[in-house]
C-alpha positions as CSV (number, residue, x, y, z in Angstrom):
1,M,196.6,112.9,24.4
2,S,196.3,109.8,22.3
3,N,198.8,107.5,22.9
4,K,199.8,107.3,19.1
5,A,199.9,110.9,18.6
6,I,202.9,112.1,18.3
7,L,202.2,115.7,17.9
8,S,199.2,117.5,20.0
9,L,197.7,120.7,19.9
10,R,195.5,121.5,22.8
11,N,193.4,124.8,23.2
12,V,196.2,126.9,21.3
13,T,195.5,130.1,20.9
14,T,197.8,132.5,18.5
15,T,197.7,136.4,18.9
16,F,198.9,139.3,17.0
17,N,199.8,142.4,18.1
18,T,199.1,145.4,16.2
19,D,198.2,149.1,15.8
20,E,194.9,148.1,16.6
21,G,195.4,146.2,19.5
22,D,195.6,142.4,20.0
23,I,194.4,140.1,17.3
24,T,193.6,136.4,17.5
25,A,194.4,134.2,15.1
26,L,194.0,131.0,16.2
27,N,191.5,130.5,19.0
28,G,191.8,127.2,20.9
29,V,192.9,124.8,18.5
30,T,193.1,121.3,19.5
31,F,193.8,118.5,17.6
32,D,196.1,114.9,17.1
33,L,198.4,113.8,14.5
34,I,199.2,110.7,15.0
35,K,202.2,108.4,14.5
36,G,202.0,107.1,10.3
37,R,199.2,108.7,9.4
38,T,198.5,111.8,7.4
39,L,196.2,114.7,8.9
40,G,194.9,117.3,6.5
41,I,193.8,120.8,7.5
42,V,191.5,121.8,5.1
43,G,189.8,125.5,5.0
44,E,189.4,128.8,3.0
45,S,192.2,130.8,2.9
46,G,192.5,133.3,5.8
47,C,191.3,130.3,8.0
48,G,194.2,130.0,10.4
49,K,195.7,126.6,8.5
50,S,199.3,128.5,7.7
51,I,199.5,130.4,11.2
52,T,198.7,126.9,12.6
53,A,201.6,125.4,10.7
54,A,204.0,128.7,11.9
55,S,202.8,128.2,15.8
56,I,204.3,124.4,15.3
57,M,207.3,125.3,14.4
58,N,207.5,128.9,15.8
59,L,208.2,130.7,12.8
60,L,205.6,133.2,13.7
61,P,206.4,136.9,13.0
62,Q,208.7,138.3,15.8
63,P,208.2,140.2,17.9
64,Y,204.4,140.6,17.1
65,G,203.0,137.0,16.8
66,N,203.2,134.9,19.9
67,V,201.2,131.6,20.9
68,T,199.7,133.1,24.3
69,D,198.1,130.1,25.4
70,G,197.4,126.4,25.4
71,E,200.1,123.5,24.5
72,I,202.0,122.1,21.5
73,L,202.9,118.7,22.7
74,F,205.6,116.9,20.6
75,E,205.7,113.3,21.9
76,G,204.9,114.5,25.3
77,R,206.8,117.6,25.9
78,D,205.2,121.2,25.2
79,I,207.5,122.6,22.8
80,S,205.9,125.8,22.8
81,K,207.8,126.5,26.3
82,L,211.2,125.8,24.7
83,N,214.0,128.4,24.4
84,E,215.1,129.6,20.8
85,A,218.3,126.7,21.3
86,E,216.1,124.1,22.1
87,R,213.6,125.4,19.1
88,C,216.2,125.1,16.3
89,K,217.5,121.8,17.4
90,L,214.2,120.5,17.0
91,R,213.1,122.1,14.5
92,G,214.6,120.8,11.1
93,H,215.8,117.4,12.6
94,D,212.4,116.2,14.8
95,I,209.8,118.2,12.8
96,S,210.4,119.6,9.2
97,M,208.7,121.8,7.1
98,I,207.6,122.3,3.3
99,F,206.6,125.3,2.4
100,Q,204.2,126.6,-0.4
101,D,206.3,128.6,-2.4
102,P,209.8,126.9,-3.0
103,M,211.0,130.0,-4.9
104,T,211.0,132.6,-2.2
105,A,211.9,129.5,0.6
106,L,214.8,128.5,-1.0
107,N,218.1,130.9,-0.6
108,P,218.0,132.5,-4.7
109,V,222.1,132.8,-4.4
110,V,223.2,129.2,-2.4
111,R,223.6,126.2,-4.7
112,V,220.5,124.0,-4.0
113,G,223.1,121.2,-3.3
114,K,224.8,123.4,-0.6
115,Q,221.7,124.0,1.1
116,V,220.9,120.3,1.4
117,E,224.3,119.9,2.7
118,E,223.6,122.5,5.5
119,V,220.6,120.7,6.6
120,Y,223.0,117.8,7.8
121,E,226.0,120.7,9.0
122,L,223.3,121.7,11.3
123,H,221.4,118.7,12.3
124,S,223.3,115.7,12.4
125,T,226.6,114.0,13.5
126,K,226.6,111.3,11.3
127,Y,228.4,113.3,8.3
128,T,231.3,115.7,9.6
129,T,232.7,116.7,6.2
130,D,232.0,118.5,3.3
131,A,232.7,115.4,1.3
132,T,230.1,113.2,2.9
133,R,227.8,115.9,3.3
134,R,227.6,116.1,-0.7
135,Q,227.4,112.5,-0.9
136,A,224.4,112.2,1.4
137,A,222.6,115.1,-0.2
138,L,223.2,113.6,-3.9
139,E,221.7,110.3,-2.2
140,M,218.3,112.4,-1.0
141,F,218.3,114.2,-4.6
142,K,218.1,110.4,-6.0
143,K,215.8,109.8,-3.2
144,V,212.9,112.5,-4.2
145,G,213.5,111.8,-8.0
146,I,215.5,114.8,-9.2
147,S,217.0,114.0,-12.7
148,E,220.7,114.3,-13.2
149,P,221.3,114.6,-9.3
150,E,225.1,114.9,-9.3
151,K,224.5,117.8,-12.1
152,R,221.5,119.6,-10.0
153,L,223.8,120.0,-6.7
154,D,225.4,123.0,-8.8
155,V,222.5,124.9,-9.7
156,Y,220.9,127.8,-8.4
157,P,216.9,127.6,-7.4
158,H,215.7,129.6,-10.5
159,E,217.7,126.9,-13.0
160,L,215.2,124.6,-12.4
161,S,211.4,123.8,-12.7
162,G,208.7,124.5,-10.3
163,G,208.5,120.7,-9.8
164,M,212.1,120.4,-9.4
165,R,212.1,123.4,-7.1
166,Q,209.2,121.3,-4.9
167,R,211.8,118.3,-4.8
168,V,214.5,120.5,-3.4
169,M,212.3,121.2,-0.5
170,I,211.2,117.5,-0.2
171,A,214.6,116.6,0.1
172,M,215.9,119.3,2.6
173,A,212.9,118.4,4.8
174,L,213.5,114.9,4.7
175,A,217.4,114.8,5.1
176,C,217.3,114.3,8.9
177,E,214.2,111.8,8.4
178,P,211.9,113.9,10.8
179,K,209.2,112.1,12.9
180,V,206.9,115.0,11.9
181,L,206.7,116.4,8.6
182,I,204.3,119.7,7.8
183,A,203.5,120.0,4.2
184,D,201.8,123.8,3.8
185,E,200.0,123.4,0.3
186,P,203.0,122.1,-1.5
187,T,201.3,121.4,-4.6
188,T,199.7,124.5,-5.4
189,A,201.8,126.2,-7.6
190,L,202.0,123.1,-10.0
191,D,200.3,121.7,-12.6
192,V,198.3,118.3,-12.1
193,T,200.8,116.0,-13.4
194,I,203.4,117.2,-11.8
195,Q,201.1,117.4,-8.6
196,A,200.6,114.0,-8.8
197,Q,204.4,113.2,-8.4
198,I,204.7,115.1,-5.6
199,L,202.1,113.6,-3.8
200,E,202.9,109.8,-4.7
201,L,206.8,111.2,-3.4
202,M,205.1,112.2,-0.3
203,K,203.4,108.7,0.4
204,Q,206.9,106.9,-0.5
205,M,208.6,108.6,1.6
206,Q,206.2,108.3,4.4
207,E,205.9,104.7,4.2
208,Q,209.9,104.5,4.4
209,L,210.4,106.6,6.9
210,G,207.4,106.2,9.3
211,M,206.7,109.7,9.9
212,A,203.7,111.9,10.5
213,I,202.4,114.2,7.9
214,L,200.6,117.5,8.8
215,F,198.8,118.5,5.1
216,I,197.7,121.6,4.5
217,T,195.7,122.6,1.7
218,H,192.5,123.9,0.7
219,D,191.9,121.2,-2.2
220,L,189.1,118.7,-1.1
221,G,190.6,116.6,-4.0
222,V,194.1,116.1,-2.7
223,V,193.0,115.3,0.8
224,A,190.7,112.3,-0.3
225,E,193.4,110.9,-2.1
226,I,196.4,110.8,0.7
227,C,195.0,111.9,4.4
228,D,194.0,109.5,6.5
229,D,192.3,112.3,8.9
230,V,191.1,115.5,8.4
231,A,190.3,118.7,10.4
232,V,188.4,121.4,8.9
233,M,189.4,125.2,10.2
234,Y,187.3,127.8,9.9
235,A,188.2,131.7,11.3
236,G,190.8,130.1,13.7
237,N,188.9,127.3,14.8
238,V,188.6,123.6,14.4
239,V,185.1,123.0,13.5
240,E,185.0,119.2,12.9
241,Q,187.4,116.4,12.4
242,G,187.7,113.1,11.9
243,D,189.0,110.3,9.6
244,V,188.6,110.9,5.9
245,Y,185.6,108.8,5.3
246,Q,184.0,110.3,8.4
247,I,184.0,113.7,6.9
248,F,183.5,112.8,3.0
249,G,180.8,110.3,4.1
250,K,178.8,111.9,7.1
251,P,180.0,115.9,6.9
252,S,178.0,117.3,10.3
253,H,179.6,120.9,10.3
254,P,177.3,123.5,7.7
255,Y,180.8,124.8,6.6
256,T,181.9,121.1,5.6
257,Q,178.9,120.4,4.2
258,G,179.2,123.6,2.5
259,L,182.9,123.0,1.2
260,L,182.3,119.7,0.2
261,A,178.7,121.2,-1.7
262,S,180.8,123.1,-3.5
263,M,183.2,120.6,-5.3
264,P,182.3,119.0,-8.8
265,T,181.4,115.5,-9.2
266,I,181.4,113.3,-12.4
267,S,177.6,112.9,-11.6
268,S,177.0,116.4,-11.7
269,V,174.7,117.5,-14.8
270,P,177.3,119.3,-17.3
271,K,177.1,123.0,-17.0
272,T,175.3,123.0,-13.6
273,Q,176.1,126.0,-11.4
274,L,178.2,124.9,-8.7
275,T,176.8,125.6,-5.0
276,T,178.6,128.3,-2.9
277,I,178.6,129.6,0.6
278,E,177.6,133.0,0.7
279,G,179.5,135.6,2.1
280,S,183.3,135.6,3.3
281,V,185.5,135.0,6.1
282,P,185.2,137.6,8.9
283,Q,188.1,140.0,9.7
284,L,190.3,139.1,12.9
285,K,189.2,142.4,14.3
286,D,185.4,142.0,13.9
287,M,184.9,138.4,14.8
288,P,181.1,137.2,16.2
289,S,181.1,136.8,19.5
290,G,179.2,133.3,19.3
291,C,179.8,130.7,16.5
292,R,182.4,132.2,13.9
293,F,180.4,130.6,11.3
294,V,177.1,132.2,12.2
295,N,177.0,135.2,9.6
296,R,177.0,132.2,7.0
297,C,175.6,129.6,8.5
298,S,171.9,128.2,6.6
299,K,171.4,126.5,10.2
300,A,171.8,129.3,12.1
301,M,169.8,129.7,15.5
302,E,169.2,132.8,18.1
303,H,171.7,131.5,20.6
304,C,174.6,131.0,17.7
305,H,175.2,134.5,17.6
306,N,176.1,134.9,21.2
307,T,177.2,131.3,21.9
308,K,180.7,129.7,21.4
309,P,180.1,126.2,20.5
310,E,182.2,123.1,22.4
311,S,183.0,120.5,20.4
312,A,180.4,117.7,20.5
313,L,181.1,113.5,19.8
314,V,179.1,112.5,16.7
315,E,180.4,108.9,16.6
316,A,184.0,107.5,18.2
317,G,186.7,109.8,16.6
318,H,184.1,112.4,14.6
319,L,184.1,115.6,16.9
320,V,182.1,118.5,15.8
321,S,181.8,122.2,16.9
322,C,178.1,123.3,16.3
323,L,175.1,123.9,18.5
324,A,172.8,122.9,15.5
325,V,174.2,119.8,16.0
326,K,174.6,119.5,19.6
327,E,171.2,119.9,20.0
328,V,170.1,117.0,17.7
329,M,172.5,114.4,19.8
């Protein structure tokens, strides 16, 4: 584990028990989240991004989903081995999460101010009375840019716009000044102007608190804007990782190259058809025995069908799991 890493996943495997048997959703996921930096996890829908977050937070559906192998190290401590009471103490205090859809994450029958106050009640010994917790919630509403914060404390989620609901979620997540913030596609449902405001808010709060951010998204434009490091996921595996300049400037895995090629650019000829990656992510129960990208890869070789690629170092800090890349090195 890097000396600067506050959160590290080491060969994490997450399995779901189904009527058709055990199905592996994450297959040996490994990466480091460095203190004070933002790590973007990117990939198509179904690649395991949200399952990674749920595995870290211990929010997998029970009793069907479980981390069955590997380590999830927070400040050097394997939090996957903690009991439920210890996990609850950690979750919301040291590690917080912003969910993709605040309308389903927020309690629809509890006023939003009260929901923030509950975070202090559960995780903070600094605010011991209803009055002090309400004042703390008010200050958080001001920090995250909620207009008319005194009035907004007493409204219900459905009375707020999507952007305001997301700000409430951020206020809840940052209430106890966590060391790690996991943001699971927090701007997907927002329009472009509100998205920019939310991203700017997250950067400001990161600078103020010095926290590390794990940012899950499928939007490569957002990754280029706010992330320091990137992990590219495909079918439950991390296939490439490095800093943002390495991933965007020197993409080495065919999947990463395909994702970047599918993005429109300012220099593109108008009305030019975008490049696509043929096929789709394989079903969990029908994964190839070798490289999981083999059926969609233009560089696939014979042994890619039955040999699982290991991470190879392309350059300092830049890792790629691809047999074709490994042979060139």
